[in-house]
GUPAKOL-895759 format. One record per atom (N, C-alpha, C): residue number from 1; chain; x, y, z. Coordinates in steps of 0.2 Angstrom, whole numbers, plus 2048, in hexadecimal, padded with zeros to 3 digits. Example, Ala and Ser with C-alpha at 12.3 -4.5 7.8 and 13.67 -1.06 7.14 Angstrom:
% GUPAKOL-895759
+------+-------+-----+-----+-----+
| resi | chain |  px |  py |  pz |
+------+-------+-----+-----+-----+
|    1 |     A | 842 | 7E4 | 827 |
|    1 |     A | 83E | 7EA | 827 |
|    1 |     A | 842 | 7F0 | 827 |
|    2 |     A | 840 | 7F5 | 823 |
|    2 |     A | 844 | 7FB | 824 |
|    2 |     A | 840 | 800 | 827 |
+------+-------+-----+-----+-----+
***
This chain:
% GUPAKOL-895759
+------+-------+-----+-----+-----+
| resi | chain |  px |  py |  pz |
+------+-------+-----+-----+-----+
|    1 |     A | BC3 | F8D | 06E |
|    1 |     A | BC0 | F94 | 06F |
|    1 |     A | BB9 | F91 | 071 |
|    2 |     A | BB7 | F8F | 06C |
|    2 |     A | BAD | F8B | 06E |
|    2 |     A | BAD | F88 | 071 |
|    3 |     A | BB1 | F82 | 074 |
|    3 |     A | BB1 | F80 | 07A |
|    3 |     A | BB0 | F82 | 07F |
|    4 |     A | BB4 | F87 | 082 |
|    4 |     A | BB3 | F8B | 087 |
|    4 |     A | BAD | F8F | 088 |
|    5 |     A | BAA | F92 | 083 |
|    5 |     A | BA4 | F94 | 082 |
|    5 |     A | B9D | F8F | 084 |
|    6 |     A | B9E | F8A | 081 |
|    6 |     A | B99 | F84 | 081 |
|    6 |     A | B9B | F82 | 08B |
|    7 |     A | BA0 | F80 | 08B |
|    7 |     A | BA1 | F80 | 091 |
|    7 |     A | B9E | F85 | 097 |
|    8 |     A | BA0 | F8B | 095 |
|    8 |     A | B9A | F93 | 098 |
|    8 |     A | B94 | F90 | 097 |
|    9 |     A | B92 | F8F | 090 |
|    9 |     A | B89 | F8D | 091 |
|    9 |     A | B86 | F89 | 096 |
|   10 |     A | B8B | F83 | 097 |
|   10 |     A | B8B | F7C | 09B |
|   10 |     A | B88 | F80 | 0A2 |
|   11 |     A | B8F | F82 | 0A5 |
|   11 |     A | B8E | F85 | 0AA |
|   11 |     A | B87 | F8B | 0AA |
|   12 |     A | B88 | F8D | 0A9 |
|   12 |     A | B81 | F92 | 0A8 |
|   12 |     A | B7C | F90 | 0AA |
|   13 |     A | B7A | F8B | 0A6 |
|   13 |     A | B73 | F87 | 0A3 |
|   13 |     A | B73 | F84 | 0AB |
|   14 |     A | B78 | F80 | 0AD |
|   14 |     A | B79 | F7C | 0B3 |
|   14 |     A | B75 | F82 | 0BA |
|   15 |     A | B78 | F87 | 0BA |
|   15 |     A | B78 | F8C | 0C0 |
|   15 |     A | B72 | F8E | 0C1 |
|   16 |     A | B70 | F91 | 0B8 |
|   16 |     A | B67 | F92 | 0B9 |
|   16 |     A | B62 | F8B | 0BD |
|   17 |     A | B64 | F83 | 0B9 |
|   17 |     A | B61 | F7F | 0BB |
|   17 |     A | B5F | F7F | 0C2 |
|   18 |     A | B66 | F80 | 0C5 |
|   18 |     A | B67 | F7F | 0CD |
|   18 |     A | B62 | F84 | 0D1 |
|   19 |     A | B62 | F89 | 0CC |
|   19 |     A | B5F | F90 | 0D0 |
|   19 |     A | B56 | F8F | 0CF |
|   20 |     A | B57 | F8B | 0C8 |
|   20 |     A | B4E | F89 | 0C7 |
|   20 |     A | B4B | F85 | 0CD |
|   21 |     A | B50 | F82 | 0CF |
|   21 |     A | B4E | F7A | 0D4 |
|   21 |     A | B4D | F7D | 0DB |
|   22 |     A | B53 | F82 | 0DC |
|   22 |     A | B52 | F84 | 0E3 |
|   22 |     A | B4C | F89 | 0E5 |
|   23 |     A | B4A | F8C | 0DE |
|   23 |     A | B44 | F92 | 0E0 |
|   23 |     A | B3F | F8E | 0E0 |
|   24 |     A | B3D | F89 | 0DB |
|   24 |     A | B39 | F85 | 0DD |
|   24 |     A | B37 | F81 | 0E2 |
|   25 |     A | B3B | F7E | 0E6 |
|   25 |     A | B3D | F79 | 0EC |
|   25 |     A | B3C | F7F | 0F3 |
|   26 |     A | B3C | F84 | 0F3 |
|   26 |     A | B39 | F8A | 0F5 |
|   26 |     A | B33 | F8C | 0F5 |
|   27 |     A | B30 | F8E | 0EE |
|   27 |     A | B29 | F8F | 0EE |
|   27 |     A | B26 | F88 | 0F1 |
|   28 |     A | B26 | F84 | 0EE |
|   28 |     A | B24 | F7C | 0F1 |
|   28 |     A | B22 | F7D | 0F9 |
|   29 |     A | B27 | F7E | 0FC |
|   29 |     A | B28 | F7F | 105 |
|   29 |     A | B26 | F84 | 107 |
|   30 |     A | B25 | F8B | 101 |
|   30 |     A | B20 | F8E | 105 |
|   30 |     A | B19 | F8F | 103 |
|   31 |     A | B16 | F8C | 0FE |
|   31 |     A | B11 | F88 | 0FD |
|   31 |     A | B0E | F83 | 101 |
|   32 |     A | B11 | F7E | 103 |
|   32 |     A | B0E | F79 | 106 |
|   32 |     A | B0F | F7D | 10F |
|   33 |     A | B12 | F82 | 111 |
|   33 |     A | B0F | F84 | 117 |
|   33 |     A | B0A | F89 | 116 |
|   34 |     A | B0A | F8A | 111 |
|   34 |     A | B05 | F90 | 111 |
|   34 |     A | AFE | F8A | 10F |
|   35 |     A | AFD | F85 | 10C |
|   35 |     A | AF5 | F81 | 10D |
|   35 |     A | AF7 | F7D | 113 |
|   36 |     A | AFB | F7C | 117 |
|   36 |     A | AF9 | F79 | 11D |
|   36 |     A | AF5 | F7E | 121 |
|   37 |     A | AF8 | F84 | 120 |
|   37 |     A | AF6 | F8A | 126 |
|   37 |     A | AEF | F8C | 123 |
|   38 |     A | AEE | F8B | 11D |
|   38 |     A | AE6 | F8D | 11C |
|   38 |     A | AE2 | F87 | 11E |
|   39 |     A | AE4 | F81 | 11D |
|   39 |     A | AE0 | F7A | 11F |
|   39 |     A | AE2 | F7A | 126 |
|   40 |     A | AE4 | F7B | 128 |
|   40 |     A | AE2 | F7C | 131 |
|   40 |     A | ADD | F81 | 134 |
|   41 |     A | ADC | F87 | 130 |
|   41 |     A | AD9 | F8C | 12F |
|   41 |     A | ACF | F89 | 12F |
|   42 |     A | AD1 | F87 | 12A |
|   42 |     A | ACA | F82 | 127 |
|   42 |     A | AC8 | F7E | 12C |
|   43 |     A | ACE | F7A | 12F |
|   43 |     A | ACB | F75 | 134 |
|   43 |     A | AC6 | F78 | 139 |
|   44 |     A | ACC | F7F | 13C |
|   44 |     A | AC9 | F80 | 142 |
|   44 |     A | AC3 | F84 | 141 |
|   45 |     A | AC2 | F88 | 13C |
|   45 |     A | AB9 | F8A | 139 |
|   45 |     A | AB6 | F85 | 138 |
|   46 |     A | AB6 | F82 | 137 |
|   46 |     A | AB1 | F7B | 134 |
|   46 |     A | AB0 | F77 | 13C |
|   47 |     A | AB4 | F76 | 142 |
|   47 |     A | AB4 | F74 | 146 |
|   47 |     A | AAF | F79 | 14A |
|   48 |     A | AB3 | F7F | 14A |
|   48 |     A | AAE | F83 | 14E |
|   48 |     A | AA7 | F85 | 14B |
|   49 |     A | AA6 | F83 | 145 |
|   49 |     A | A9E | F83 | 143 |
|   49 |     A | A9B | F7D | 145 |
|   50 |     A | A9D | F7A | 146 |
|   50 |     A | A9B | F74 | 147 |
|   50 |     A | A98 | F73 | 14E |
|   51 |     A | A9D | F74 | 154 |
|   51 |     A | A9D | F75 | 15A |
|   51 |     A | A95 | F7C | 15C |
|   52 |     A | A96 | F81 | 157 |
|   52 |     A | A90 | F85 | 158 |
|   52 |     A | A89 | F81 | 155 |
|   53 |     A | A89 | F7D | 14E |
|   53 |     A | A84 | F7A | 14E |
|   53 |     A | A80 | F77 | 155 |
|   54 |     A | A85 | F72 | 158 |
|   54 |     A | A84 | F6C | 15C |
|   54 |     A | A82 | F6F | 162 |
|   55 |     A | A84 | F76 | 163 |
|   55 |     A | A82 | F79 | 169 |
|   55 |     A | A79 | F7A | 168 |
|   56 |     A | A79 | F7E | 161 |
|   56 |     A | A72 | F7F | 160 |
|   56 |     A | A6F | F79 | 160 |
|   57 |     A | A6F | F75 | 15E |
|   57 |     A | A6B | F6D | 15F |
|   57 |     A | A6A | F6B | 166 |
|   58 |     A | A71 | F6D | 16A |
|   58 |     A | A6E | F6A | 170 |
|   58 |     A | A69 | F6F | 176 |
|   59 |     A | A6B | F75 | 175 |
|   59 |     A | A67 | F79 | 177 |
|   59 |     A | A5F | F79 | 175 |
|   60 |     A | A5E | F78 | 170 |
|   60 |     A | A57 | F77 | 16D |
|   60 |     A | A55 | F6E | 170 |
|   61 |     A | A59 | F6B | 16F |
|   61 |     A | A56 | F67 | 172 |
|   61 |     A | A54 | F65 | 17A |
|   62 |     A | A59 | F69 | 17E |
|   62 |     A | A58 | F6B | 184 |
|   62 |     A | A50 | F70 | 185 |
|   63 |     A | A52 | F75 | 180 |
|   63 |     A | A4A | F77 | 181 |
|   63 |     A | A44 | F74 | 180 |
|   64 |     A | A44 | F70 | 17C |
|   64 |     A | A3F | F6A | 17C |
|   64 |     A | A3E | F66 | 180 |
|   65 |     A | A43 | F65 | 183 |
|   65 |     A | A42 | F5E | 18A |
|   65 |     A | A40 | F63 | 190 |
|   66 |     A | A42 | F69 | 18E |
|   66 |     A | A3E | F6E | 194 |
|   66 |     A | A37 | F6E | 194 |
|   67 |     A | A36 | F71 | 18D |
|   67 |     A | A2F | F73 | 18C |
|   67 |     A | A2A | F6C | 18D |
|   68 |     A | A2C | F67 | 18B |
|   68 |     A | A29 | F62 | 18D |
|   68 |     A | A28 | F5E | 194 |
|   69 |     A | A2D | F61 | 197 |
|   69 |     A | A2C | F5F | 19F |
|   69 |     A | A26 | F64 | 1A3 |
|   70 |     A | A26 | F6B | 19F |
|   70 |     A | A20 | F6E | 1A2 |
|   70 |     A | A1A | F6E | 1A0 |
|   71 |     A | A18 | F6A | 198 |
|   71 |     A | A14 | F68 | 197 |
|   71 |     A | A0E | F64 | 199 |
+------+-------+-----+-----+-----+
***
């Protein structure tokens, strides 16, 4: 009887470990996808900010060239 109880405990622990591993894998996958999406958004935002900054610099330089040609 004691051996049967021990076997049941081992099976229960193994099932619990498998459930923990499956849940951990699911969480890791979800987290990786979320971080990837966040990184894409960050890169897109950074590129847009840099493009606006570059465009302003070009406009300023063109204005200086235009002003110098009138002077």
